Each structure stands twice: as C-alpha cells, then as structure tokens.
C-alpha positions, 0 to 999 in steps of 0.5 A: 712182433712181426717176423722179418721178411726175406726175398725170393726170386724166380729167374725164368719170370724175372720176379722177386717176392718178399715173404716172411721166412718160415723154417717149416716151409723152406721151399716156395713156389712161383705164383706165375710159373710154379717153379721153385723160388730161390731164397736170396736174402733180406738185403736183396734189391731186384733189378727191373724186369726189362734189364736182361743183363742185370738178371743174367748177372744175378743168375750167375751170382745165385748159381755160384751160391752168392746170396744177399743176407744182411750182415751185422752192421753193413749189409751183404757186402760187395756184389758185381752188377755187370757181366764185365765185373762177373767175367773179371772175377771168374777169370781171377778165380780160375787163375788163382784157384779161389772158389768162385763164390768168394771171388764174386764177392771181392770188391777189387780184383788184383 
C-alpha cells in the first residue's frame, strides 16, 4: 500500500510539490532555489504561478500557521482566497483579541 502524499510549497518560487510524507525527513528543500519548503497539507490546491494576489494571500495564511490538512469528512474547512478577506479577518482578530490563525479560518466575520 502506498502512503498518502502531502503538499509542500516554496513561496519565493511560487511552486508546489506533492511528495510522500516521511517522519524521518520532515524538512524538504526546493529543487529550484534550495530554500526550505513549507508543508501545507494534503488538501492544498496551488494557485497559478502568475496570480500574485493569490500567492500573497497564501503567504499570509502560511505565516499565520494556517494549513490545509484533510479533515475526517469535509476537507480543510474555509480558507480566505483574496487579500480583502484576509484584511477583514485580521481586523476582526485585532478588534476581538482572537488569535489570527483562528480568525483567518472563520467562514463569516460578524
């Protein structure tokens, strides 16, 4: 039986790689720039390389600790797709004191 693959992302190169997860080798290196890859999870779908706004949004999500791991039945849940949605949730987090990663994963901002 083959092991499930997970996605790794290089933000400077705007590249995504699906590779088998290996506990013995958690750190992966980008084949293009030799920078460390970020593990993002198995439910990740990469934006197009030319879509700079989507990659900026993804960068904010990853730096806040939000990942795209598969849930037990319904996938990773809500993730913002635009910078406007990110700004709304960051403002909400500042206003209420909620952690940024939790606010970014909220489907609706009150």
